N, C-alpha and C positions, 0 to 999 in steps of 0.2 A: 504493499499499500504506500503510495507517495502523497505527500502533502505539497501544496502550492505555497511557496513563500509569500508572505504578505507583500503587497505592491507598495511602492513609496507614494505616500499622499502627495497631492499637488502642493506646490509651495505657497500659493496664494490662499489667504484665509477664507474659510467658508463663512457664510452669513451667519451661522448660529454659533460661532466660536465663543467659548467662555474662557475665563482665566485658567491657566494650566499650572501644574506643579512646578515646571520649570521657571515660569514667571514668578511664582511665589518665592522660590528659592532665590531668584535674582533680586527681588524686592527686599528680602530680608537683609542682604548685604548693604543695600543702599540706605535702608532705614537705620542700620547700625551707624551710619554717618550722622544721623540725627543726634544720637547720644554723643558722638564725638564733637559735634559742633557745640553742644552744651558744655563740654570740657573747655572750649576756648573762652568761656565766660567765667571760669573759676576765679579769676583774679578781680572780678566785679563787672557789673553791667555798665561799662564805660563806653564812650564814643568809639574808641579804638577797637575794643573787644567786639562790640556789636558790628561795626564795619567789617572786621575780619570774618565775623560769623555770616554776615550777608554775602560777602564775596564768595567764600568757599561753599556755602550752602547753595548759592545760585549755580555754581558749577556742578555740584553733586545733583541738584534738582534738574538741571537742564540735560544732564547726561541721562538721567533716569527718563525724563520726559521724551527724549529722542526715542528710546526704546519702546515707550508706550505707543508712539505713532507707528514705529516699525513693526512691532509685534501685533499691532491692530491689523495691519496689512498682510502679515505673514502667517502661514499656517504653523502654529507652534507645535504641532505633532510631527512636522517634517524633521527628519534626523539632523540635517545640516543646520536648520534653524535652531534646534535644541543645542547642538554643539556650539554654535556662535554665541548663544545666550549664556551657556556654561562658561565659555572662555572669558566673556565680558564680566561675568560674576567673579571669576578668579581674579581678574585684574582689578575690579572694583574693590575687592577686599583689601588689597594693598593701598589703594587710593584712600580708603577709610582709615587704615592703620596710620597712614602718613598725615592725615588731616590735622591732628592737634598741633603738629609742628610745621604746618604748611607755610607759615611766615617766619620760619626759622631754618633749622639745618635740613629739613626734609622738603623743602619747597619744590625742588626738582623732581623728587620722587612722586610727590602728589601730582605735579603737573604732567609728568610723563605717563603716569597711570591714567589720569583723566583723558589725556589726548588719545591714548590707545583705546580706551573704552569707547570714545566717541567715533574713532576710525572704524572699529569693529561694527558699531551700530550703523554708521553711514554705509559701509560696504554691504552689510545685510539688507538695508533698505533698498539700495540700488539694485542689488541682485534680485530681491523679490519683485521689484517693479519693472524689471527689464522687459518682461513680457507684457507690460500694461502701458502702452504708449501715452494714453490720456493722463497718467499720473507722473510721467517723467518731468514735465516742466517744473512743478513745485519742488520735487526732491532735488532737482539739479540747481535750482536757485538757492534753496536752503543750504545744500552742501557746499556750494561755492563760497557763500558768504561766511559760512562756519569755519572754513579753512583758515581764514584770516584770524579768527578767534583763537584757533589752535595755536598758531604762531605767537599771538600776543600772550597766551598763558605760558608757553615755554620760555619766551624771552623774558617776561616778568620774573619767572622763577629763577633764572640765571642771574639777572641784575640784582634782584632783592630790593630792600629799602622802599623808598617812596615810589621808585619806578614799578615795583611789583603791584602796589596798590593802583596806580594809574593804568597799567596795562591790563590788569585783571578787571578793573572797572570798564575799560574799553571793550573787553570781551563780552560783558553784559550788553553794552550798546550794540555790538556786532550781532549778538544772538537775537536781540529785539528786532534789528533791521532784517536779519534773515527770516524770522518768524512773520514780520510784517509783509515782506515781499512774497514769501511762499503762500501766505494766506490770500493773496489776490488771484491765485491760479485755481483752475478747476481740477476735477478728477481725483480728489483724495480718497473717495470711496470709503469713508469711515463706517465702522460698526459701532453705533452709539452705546449699545448695551455692554459690549466688551470694553470700550474705552472708559465708560463711567465706572464699571466694575474695578478696573485697574486702579483708578484713582481712589476709590472707596477703600480697597484693600490697603493701599499705602497709608491712608488716614488711620485705619484701624491699628496697623502695626505701629505707626508713630505715636499714637495715643498710648498704646501699650508700653512704648518705651519710657514715657513720662512715669508710669507706675514702677518701672524697673529703677528709674533714678530715685524715686521715693523709697522703694524697698531697699536699695543699696544703703541709703542713709540710715534706715531703721534697723538693719541687720547688725546685731551685736550690741545694740544700745539697750539701756535699761528702760523698760516701758512704764513711763509715768502716765497719769491721766490725761495730761496735756498732750503728750507725744501721740497717745492713741487717738485723741480727738483730731489732731492734725492729720494722721494717717487716714482716718475715716473721711475727713473733709477733702483731702487730696483725691482720693479714690472717687468720691461723689461728684467732684468737679469734673474729673476726667469722663465719667459716665454721662454727665450733663452735656459735655462737649460732643460726645459721641451722639447723644440724642439730637443735638441741635443740627447735626449733619445728616443723620440717617432716618430721622422720623418722617420726613417728607421732602426736605430740600434736595437731597440727592436725586430722588425721583423726578423732581421738577426740572433739574438740569438735564437729566437723561431724556425726558420727554421733549424739552425744548430743542435738544440736539437732534432727536429723531425726526422732528417735523421739518428740518431743513435739509438741503441738499447742496452739493457743489461748493463753490467758494464760500458761501454764507455759512454753511455747516462747519467748514474748515476754520473760519474766523471765530465762530462761537466756541469751538473746541479749544482753539488757541487762547482766547480770552478768559473764558470761564473756568477752564481746567488748567492748562499749562501755565498761565500767568497768575490768575487769582489764587490758585491752589499753592503757588510758591509762598505768597504772603501768609496764607492761612497756616501752612506747615511751619513757617518761621514763628508764627504765633504759638504753635505747640512747643517749639524750642524755648520760647520766652517763658511760657507756663512752667516747663520743666525746670528752668533755672530758679524761678520763684519757689517752686516746691522744694528744690534742693536747699535753698537758703533757709526756708522755714524749718525744715527737718534738722539742719545743722545748728540752728539757734532757736530751739523751740520756746525758750523762756523769754526771749527778747522780742520787742516790737520789730516788725518788718521794716528795715530802712527804706528810704525813698527809692533807691535803685531797685530793690526787690519789689515794692509796690508798683513801680513803673513797669517792671517786667510782667507782673501778673496782669495789670491793666492792658498792656500791649498784647499779651496773649489772648485776652478776651475780644479786644477790638479786632485783631487780625483774623482770628479763627471764626468767631461767631458773626462779626461784622463782615468779614470777608465773604462768608457764604451769602450774606444778604446781597452783596455786590454782584456775586456770581449769579444768583437768582434773578436779580434786576436785569443783568445782561441777557439772561436766557428767556425771560418771560416779559420783560418790559415794565414790570411793577416792582417797587421796592417794598419788602415786608417791614413796614414801619414799626410795629410793636417790638420786633427784634431790635431794631436800631435804637429806639428810645430807651428800652430797658437796659441794654448794654451801655449806653452813654451814661445813664444814671449810676449803674454799678461801678463803672470806671471812675466817675467823678467821686463817688464815695470812697473808693479804695485809695485814691490819690490824696483826698482831703484828710482821712482819718489817720493821723500819725500818732505815734505813741500808745497805740492800743495793742492788745494781745494779737499774735498772729492767728489765733483761732477766730477772732472777730474779723480780721481781714479776709481770711478764706471763707468765712461765713457769708460775707457780702458778696463774694464772687459766686458762691453756691446759690444764694438766693437769686442773683441775676440769671444764671443759666436755667434755674427752675422756672422762673417767671416766663422766660422765653418759651419753655416747653409748654406751660399752661396756656399761654395767650395764643400759641400757634396750633392749637387743636382744631379739628375739622372745619368749623365755620370760618376761620380766619385764613385758611389755606388759599393760595392764589387759585382762582378758577382756570380751567382750561381755556385756552384762546381758541 
């Protein structure tokens, strides 16, 4: 009796493709970088530290985002697509390891790993779309402009100092130019459900990383009543952030994306997901830093830098999702905006109070968002 060997699947993604295990494995390494960015802030929530965090997290995020577009077009059950994704995962691991010293002795290690990850992703995307002539113009424009960014990252790492900041900042500008130019072309043929699912999974893992940060600070400590309360509040806020994303807003984004086609769909995917989600996930990093500060000094009032980080986390994550929904549906969820604005104002004004009170204000804010956005206040279908 003979068996027929399984045939190689087509390299172009099927319409019903969902996130696969190789994508989840890839995501885990990139989300590890979220924790590493928090490490850049260990010396304080200063302008320099935040600037460094924004620069390196943009590079990490844009590298991940490129694969989200590429693997949306590719069949992730194809063996060569899997191999390319695993190769990029291995390289991204070294990028994440070098990240805390990306502005010191490991700048070139970080830059070289980043550029190699991007080159693998670009090659994979070009290969997948080689048989899809209508999709070539957008990928060609995006790749051509991105190459200049690769050079800027490498040169900045070699020069170091102020030049590194300027050249890596230039890379962000070039990435935005590439995304803007590519978004004007037709033929991206996105799969909205898969695209939205990938971003949702990244958000889940990133929120989980904030709990790891809190748990790391609690491990080995003597559990007082105050420390226990801080742990409960930190977990509850993380759950509230999850709810603010997944209760209905994620579906609103996905439905908005599914209703469009062509260049309009690509622009929405770029704006609401690739761009706004960067700000939202940097909000998760700011929240993780605030939690780390509270856990490290549970008996002291949260200093202004810590309160600023907590407030920024709420604004960027919860408020950022409001902006994404506005972009997708044309209407701003005002209850969310008003409640978060009030919570942020209270966090910044209430100095000298117990960190339990500060975290309690943040929790009340996210809970009120959840209550006010129940059924009747959801945005209607257009």
